N, C-alpha and C positions, 0 to 999 in steps of 0.2 A: 574130333568131329565137326567142329564148326570151320574148322580151318581146311577140312577135306572138300566140305561142299563149298566153300569161297573159292578154292582153289578149280575146282569142275567149272564153276560159274565164269571168274576173270582170268583164268588159266593160271600156269604155275610162277610166272612173275609175281602176280598179286600175292600169290600164298605165299612165296618165298621172302617177300617185303613185309607180310604181317607176320610171319613167324620170326622173322629179326626182331619186329618191333615189340614182339610179346616176350622173347627171351630179355633185350634189354630191360624191359618192364620190371622181370623178374628179378632181374640182378638189383633194382634199386627198391625193392622190398624189402621190408625187414621182416615181416610176419604175416600169416596167413591166418584168416579164421574161417571156420566150418560152421555154416548155417544150414543143415540139410543137405542137400546137393549141390549148393552155391558156394562159391570160393571167392574171398575178398581179401585183397593185400593192402595192407597200409604202408604206404611210402615215408622214407624219412628224406625231407628235404635236403638238398645239399649244402655245403657252406655258402657258396655263390648265390643260390636261392634265398639264404639267410639274409645275406648282406644285401642283396637287392630289396629283399622287404622291409629291414630297417633303415635303408636308405629313403626308401618311398614314406615310409613312418614318419622318418627325420624332416623331411621335405614338407611334409603335412603338417608337421607340428611347427617349423620354424614359420610357414605359411599362416597357420592361424594366430600364431605368437605376433608376425607382422601386422596382421590384420587388426588384430587388436590393440596394438600399440599405435597403430595408427588412427584408429577410432577414439581410442583415449586421449591422443593429440588433438583431434578434431574437437573432442568435448572440451579439453581444455583450453583451445582456443576459441572457442565460442564463449568459453566461460569468463575468459581474462579480457576478452573483447568488450563483452557487457560490462564489466566492472569499470574498464578504461573508460568506456563510453557513459559512464555516470556523471563525469564532470564532477566529483564530488570535492570538496573544498577541504582543508587539512580542518577547519573545525565540523564538518559534517563527518570527517574520519575518525576524529577523535569521540563525537558524540556517538558513532556508530559502535566504536570499539568499546565505549563503557556500558553500553547495553547489552554488548551480544558477547563480550568475553566474559569466560568465567570468571567467577569469584574466586580471589586469592586464598581466602579464609580457609583454613584447614577443614576438612569432613568430621563430623562428629565420629569417632572410632568408639567401638566397641570396648568394652573394659576388659582388659587383659588380666584374665585369672591366674592365680598360681599354679603350676603344674601339679597335678595330683600325686602325693606321693606319701601312700597311707602305709606303706610297707617299707619304706628305706629309710631308716633312722639309723646313724651309726654316731658311734663315740669316739673319742679319741684312741682308744686302743683298738680301733678298728672292728670291733664287733658288730656283726649285725643284727639287730634285735628283731627284724622283721617288724609285724604290725602290731606286736604287741603291746606299745606305748602309743601306737596310732589313733588316730578318731577312726572310730567303728564308721564303717559305710553307712549303715542303716541310720546313724543318728546324722550324718551328714547330708544323707538325702533325703531326709524325713521333710514333709510338708510344714511350713510356719505359719500358724494362725495369729495374725496382728490386727488391730485396731483399723488402722489405716494402710492402703495399700502403698506400698514402695513405689518412690519415683522411677519410671522406666527411662534406661536410657534408648536416646533415639539413635536407631541405626544409620549407617550409611547412607546417605543418599546423593545422587549424582546432581550434575547442574541442574538449573531451571531450563525447563523447555520453553523456548519460544515459538509461539506456534501462530499461523495463518489460516483463517476459516476462510474458505474460498468456495464459492457459489458459481457454478458454470449454468448459464442459461443455455436451452435449446440446443444441446450437443449433438443432437441428430440431423440439424443443419449445418454443421461444420464437416469439412471434409478431415481425411487421416493425415495431410500435411499441416493443418493449422492445429490439430489434436498434438501430432508430434511436437510442433513448436512450442506449445502449453506445457507439455511435459519436459521439455527441456528447459523452459524457464523455471517452471516449479523444481525441477533438480537443482538448477543452479542457486533458488534460494535457500535448498536443503545447504547447499555447500557452505553457503554464506550465514547459516545457522538458523534458519526461520523454516521450521516443518510444516507441511501444509497439511488440513484436513478439509476434503473435497466433499461437498454437498452437491450431487446431480439433480438437476431441474429440467426436464421436459417439457415445461408447459411452454407452449408455441402461441403467438397470437392468434394463429389462424386454427387451433386447436381447444375442443371444449376440454377442460381438464378438472377433475380425472374421469377416465373413461376405463373401458373393459379391457384395454391394451396398455392402460398406462403402466402398470407393474411390469409387465415384459418388457416394453420399451426400457423403462427407467433400470432393470437388470442390465439389460443389452449394453446402454450405454453407458453403464458405470464399469462393465468389461472393458469398453474402447477405451474409455480412459486411464484404467490401470493399465491396460496395454501399450498404451503411449509412455506411461511415465516409465514403464520398466524397460521400453525400448530406448530410455534416454541413456542408460548403461550405468548411471549413478544413483538412482533411486529405484527401491523397488515399493510397489502400490499392492493394496489388499482390498477386496471388496469385503466390506461391512455391512451385510444387510439385516442386520439382528439386535441392533443398539437401539433402536427407537422405539419407545412405548407410547399408547394411546389412553390416556383415562376416561373414565366413562361419566366421570362426574365434571362439571363446568369448574375452572379454577378461581380460587379466591372467594369463594360463596360460603362454603361450609367452614372452612379452616381459618378465614379472616387475612388471609395472605394476600400481596400485592397480586394483582394478574399479571404483570410484566415479569416478576418473578417466579410464577408458578404458571405454567400455560398447560394447555391441554396434552401436548406433545411434549416428551421427556426422554431422557436418557437411562435407558433400565439398567447398565452395569457400565461402571465407568472404565474397569479394566479393557473393556472391548477397545476404548480408545488411547488409554495411557500405555498400555503393554507394546502394540505396535509402533507408538510414537517413541519410546525409549528405545526402540529397536533400529529406528530411523525408517521406518516402514510408513507409508502415507495411506490413511484409512480413507476409502472412497465409499462416501453413503450414498446410497439412493433413496430418493423421499417416499419410503414405505415404511408405516409404523405397524406396531402390533398391539391389538386390545390387551389391556393387563389381565382381564378374566379368562377371556376364550382363546386368546393368543392368535387370532385372527388377523391376517394381514390385510392392509387398505391403504391406500396411496394417498400420502399428506401434501400439503402445502410445504415446498421447499423452504419456505420464511420460516414457518413455524419449526422446521428442522437446525435452522440455523440459529434462533432464539434460544431454541433447548441444548444445543451443542454450546452456546454463548455463556448459558447459566450453568454449564456443568463444570465447563472448562475455566471459567471465572470465581469458580468456588461458592456461587450461591444456592445453597440449601435451607432455605429457611425454616422448613420444618424440624422439631426436635425429634430423634429418636424416644423410642419408649424409654423412661427413668433416665433420660441422658440429662446431666448438670450442663447447665448453659456455658460456665466456665470451660468444661472440656468440648462442648461443641464450638465454641470461641478458638480453642487451640488447632482442634479438627479442621475447621475452615481456612485458618491461617497457615496450615501444612499443605493443605489443597492449594492455597495460592501462591506459595512457594513451590510447589511441585510444578506449576504450569503458568505461563505468562502469554495471555492470548493478547499479541501486540497488534494486528491486523483483522480487517475485513476486506476481502479482495471479492467484487462483485464482475463476473464476466458476461458482460450481457452483449448481443448484437446490436443493442440500440447504444451501447457507449454510456456516457457520464450524464450527467444531469442538465437538461438545455438551460438556456440562460438568453432573455431577452438583450440584454446589455453587452453581450460579446459577440464580435464580429463572426465567429466560429459557431456560434449559437450555444456554446456549453461552458459550463461554471468551471474553471480552473482549481480553485479552491472554495471550499463551503467552509465558515465558520458557522456550524449549526446553531450555538448559542446566539449568534445574532442574526441569520441569514436564512434559518430553518422557515420561518413563516413565510417571509417574500420569496422564496423559491417556490414554496409550496403553491402561494397564489398565484404566481408566473405560471406554473404548471396547469393551475385550473384554470386560468384566464385564456392559457392556450385551447385548452378543452372546449372553453365556450367559443373559441373564435374558428376552430377548426368544424364545430357542428354550423355553424352560420356560414361558413364558406363553403362547406359540401352542400348546402342548401339553395346558396347564391353563387356559382362557380365563375360567373362571368362578371361578377360586382368588383369594384376596384376597393381598395383600403380606405378612401377617403369614407365610403359607406358604412364602414366598419366603428368608426367614431374615434375620435383623437385620444381619447381618455383609456381606449384598451393598451395595456402594457406591451403588448406584441406587435401593435401597428405598425410602428418603425422596421420592424425585422420581416412582418408578412410583406410588405411593400416592395424589399428586396427580393423576396422569394419569389412573388409573383412576376417579377419581370425575367425569371430565369424557369427552371423546368417546371413541368407540373407537379402536382401532389404523388402522383403515381410512379413517378420517375425518380432517378437514383440523384443525388445531389453529388457536387463535386468534392466530397471529403476522403479522408482517407479510406481505405478498403476495408469494408465490413461496415463503414458508418453509414448515417442516413441523417437527413435533413430535419430540422425540427418540426416541419408541418408532415414528414412522412414518418413519424415514431408516433407509437402508442404509448400518450401521455400518461394513460391510467398505469401501464408498466413501469414508467420513471416514478410516477406518485408513490408507487410499492417498495420500488428500491429505495426512493429518499426517506421514506419511512421506516425501510428495516435498518437503515444507516442510522437513523435516529435512535431507536430501541436499542440497539446493541452499543453503540456508542455512550449511552445513558447511564448503563450498567458497569462500562468498563473504568479504568483509570483514565485521566486526562493525556496520558503520553501515548494511549492507543488510538490508532486513525482507521480509515477509510479509504479505500481505492477504487472507482467504478472504472472500466473501461471494457473496450470489444475485444474478443479472443483474438481477433488478428492482431492488436496491438502488444497483447500480451505473447503472443507467438514470436515478435519481432526479436530479431537477434541484434538490432543496430545495424545490420549491414547487410549487403545480398549475399545469398549464400557462395562460398568458395570465392568470392571477391577478396581480392587482396587489399590489405588497409592503406588507408587514404587520409592523410590529414584534412580537416576542413578548411575551404577556403575563405578567405577575408567574407567577412558578412553572412557567414552561413553557418548552422546549427547543424552536427550529426543527428539522426534520429536516435532517438533512446528507448530501449525498454523501460516502460513506466514502472513496471514493477520491480527491477533491479534498481531504477534510480532512486525510488520512493524508500527501499530499504536501506540504501546507504546513506541517503539525505534526509529522509524523514520530512520531503518536501515534495510538491509537484513538480513536473516535468518542466513547466515556465511559471514563472511568478506571477500570481493572479494580478498586481498591480502593474505589469510590465505591458505595455501597449503592442497590439498583434503587429504593428510597422515595425517594432524592433526586433523582431525576431529573426529576420535575415530569411532569404530565400534558399532552398536546397541548390545544389552543385548542378543539377541535371537542366533546372529550370535557368539558372543563369547562362548556359551556355546555348539555352533553344530561343524560348521567348519568357516573358513575364508571365507568373503565374499568382493568382490571388491567394493572400493567406490562409482564406478557408480552405484552400484545397490540401494543404499539408499539415494544419494544426491537429493534433490529436485528439479524438472526442473523451477524452479522459477527465473524471474529477477527484480530487483529492479533498478527503472531509476529514473534520476534527470535531470533537466537542467545542474546542474553542473558549472564548471568553466572551463576556459582554462587551458592547463598544457605547459608551454615553457621550453623547452630545450636547454641550450647552452653548446655544439655545438650541433645541429640537428644529432641525430644519423641516422636518415634517409640518411643524406645528407654526412656525415662523421663520421665513426665509431671511438669512443672512443678508444683509442690506446694511449701506452706511449708516451710522447713527444721526438722529435724527434730533434736532434741539427740543428739550421738554420732556420726549420720551426715555423711559427708565431704561438703563443698558446694562450689559453684564459686567462686574469687576471679579478680580480676582479674590478679593475679600468677602465675597457672597458666601454664604453657609453651605451653597450645595457644589462648593469646590472646596477640597482637601487641600490648602494650601502648603501646609508643613510637606504633605506627601508630594505634590507638584513640585515642590522647591528639590527635594531630595530625588525623583525621576531626572529633574534639569541636571544636577550636579553630577549624577552618578552617571549619567549618559557623556556628558561633557568632560568628565573628568575635572571639573573646575568649579569653585567656590562661587556662586552666584550674590551679588550684591544686592539683596533683596528690596532693602528701602528703595533705592536708586531706581530697580528694575520696575517696581510698582509704579513709581511716581512717573516713569516713562511710557509704560503701555497701559496702566490701570484705567484710563478714558478714552484708549481706542480697541479695546477687546474686540473682534469679530466673532468670535467662539473660540471655545474649545473640547478637543476631542480627548476621552481618555479610554485607554484600552484594558479591558480586567481591573485587578487591583492595582491601577496605577504601574501595570507594567511598562506601560508606551502611551505616547500622549503627542498631540500638538496644539500649540497655541497660535491663533492667527488673529493679525490687527488690521485696521484699515489705516494707511496711511497718505500723509497729504504731501504730494509733489512740490520740489522746490518751487516757489513763485506763485503757489495756489493758497489763498488765504482760508483758512480754516473758520469760516463764520456759517457754516450750516446752512447755505443755501443751497439751490438745487444745481446750479453751477460746478460750486467746490464739491457737494457729494457727487457730482458724476466724474470727478477727475479721481476720486479719492483710488488709491490703488489696495486690492487684498493681498496682504503680505503674510508671508509664514515665517514668525519671529523665531519658534521654537519647535524644532522636531527633536523628541527623544524618544528612546527605549534603553529600560533597564539593561548592565551589562551583560545579566545571567541569562535575559531574553534575546540577546544579540544572535543573530544567525536563524532565529526561529520565524514565523509568519506574522509576528506582531507589528513589525514595520509595513508588510502588505497591508494588515487590517487597517491600520490609521491611514496610510496612504490613499488607500482605495475610499474610505469614508471621507475623506478631505476632497478629492476629484470628483466623486460620484454623487454624494448628497449636499455637500457644504458650498462647494465653487466649482460647479461644472463648466462656468463659463471661463474659469483659469483663475491662476494663483500665480504669483512671483515668489524667490527667496535668494538668498545669496548662500555662499559659503566660502571656505578659505580655498585657496587653489590646490593646497597641498593634502587638501582633507580627504581620506581614502572612502568616503563614503560617496565620494564624487563620482565615481564609476554608476554606482546605484541611481543617485540623481540623474544622471545623464542619459541612462536606458529610459527614465520613467516621463522625463521633460519635453514639451514640443521644442525647445530651443533652449541654446546656452551663448553666454557671451562672458567672456574675460575682460573686466573692466581696467581699463587701461590706468595705468598709475597708481593700481592698488593692489592689494593682496586678494582681490575678491573675485568668484565667478559667479555670474548671475544664471538663475535657470528660473522657467516660466512654462505652464501647461496650458496658455490661452491659445486657441486654435488659430491659424493663420489668417482665416477670413476675419478675425476679429483683432488681429494684431497690427494695427496701424503705425505710421512713424511716430504719432501724438503718445499713443499707448506706451511705445518700446522707450521714449526720452523719459515718460513718469516712472517707469520700472527701473530705469537706470540711476534716476535722480533719486530715488527711494533707498536703493540698494545701496548708493555712496554715501548716503547721510545719516544711517542707522548707527547709532553710538552704544558700543556694547556695554554692558551692566556687571562685568564681572567683576570680582573683590580683590584681583591682582593687579587689575590694572593696567594689564599688559594690552593695550590698543594699539602698540608699534606693531606688535606681532601681526594684527589683524589689517 
């Protein structure tokens, strides 16, 4: 009927064409289904169509596989380029492998029980007596009541988890590319054996925190970070928003425990953290807590969350469980600490590292918290006072601020450049010292101090900007290019710090020795402050003892009649000092001859830690100058570094930097000289930190000095050379010919 109507409208040609088409379609149909008065045909595809469909699916599958391989190659390329760009030495590589390689000790295994065979007892004649003479099942499985519980065998546990606690501040101000770069870097850390736990801090300088929208903002930004990690292709992330609890009572009041061990904010359930970590999943934790009683959610300070996670992952649980034996608690804590090792605190803050007034780029490179925490804190407090004074007197010059202010010299440089409201010429994402909120820097400094105080000395902290953390070490899709002479390839501070356990640059290295980037060498000179990374590496570190204390008494040439320091004084442990020198130089010291030569010339002694490193400095009289105590002879006396020693087990760490910085910053800021054998492998380290060097003709010595060029006249140079030529070594082997 339909064909007839169509034929009447379009003519016989159209009707015939449709009839033929309908006939062909019926031949391809396999079956008809009747539903009411309608007829439907199910066609069976032809072999050619099946081949075409299979070919299309195969092409799509190959395309997906090729795309996945290309993405994997890109991930591997970025990973290996980041590792190769870290410039880790052989010593650094050995240290990294010793820390992150799983232990070779066999895991504790469950006891192997004999197979249950209660019914199969055979004798020599082959007769099976069944369970007649076997142990009754009810007796074998009956409970045993004993006086003391039997020792439980430890179940098999995996290798120790190495964890980095990462705090990302103001992620709402970061674009997706930066977050993607951070996710890629954290994924690379995971491949290198360091799994991350991320705390999201949405507090911004211009935001009053907490507010009504802070909870939704924290959840939203936590999901952004988790998505960025998932997009890295190697690491998965999970939002964990129910692991933080809030206590109603103040910590450490009723139970008598220390406040830093039991905070108001705590971890409610450890498994919410450990289970994802064991599976290689990164927990992303917003700054949200739930009250212990009503389970009501409230925004909390991110620093409190970081401290709560630190206590939990470090195994600090000072409160005993009800009726718990102290010995059992001790074993439990030891098991917790063997399960997880919290190695690093990483703070990604748009403000960067901790500001410093004595660094040309304005940031601490390395912070020895035991020695420098108070001075760094006072530096920031002084900067806050200075900023408030500057904001009230915008047009005043630095001379009106007073020369006693520790930030006056740095502010003088800043006032000649951009205004406070403008961006400074630092790395992208960094700001100048005067453009930062020093209150936030103080909070970061205090957080680092609190975290490192409860962790082992091997743990460390790293503060940098999100842009630096997202840095892959080179431009995206750029071919690999070896660095030119005098240049240093940009490094990702997180990757470099993991492999070397050091800052990107040595803290004792002058900024002028860092070299310029390749692009700046081809175009125009750029100040080192342009490309210095605003990154601070911090450790609990060690104390530094300086005798005499330069804060009390300046190091000056000895005056006749005044008491002077000697190595035999009670404040110096001479046997340990001798051991330090002999262990560092691998030579036996003639102690009697050495004391005879230097004991009346001691300028001062610097001791790092428990005699792990040190420097012994003397006042030397140049040739031709009478040592009669007159003003003329005292003015010609040369400050000389007689011994610079670090224990072998501490070499390659930051001990040498700590001692050297104390020498040139606190003791002899106007300059000091020393000598070293020409073939000494430490000469490269000396060369990078000195203002000049000179190979003494006719000798096996190379002379170094840190005296500024403006103070280095011809007479001073000759006095330095004369002293370095005339010192007679005091080694017990008497191999002075080699020197």
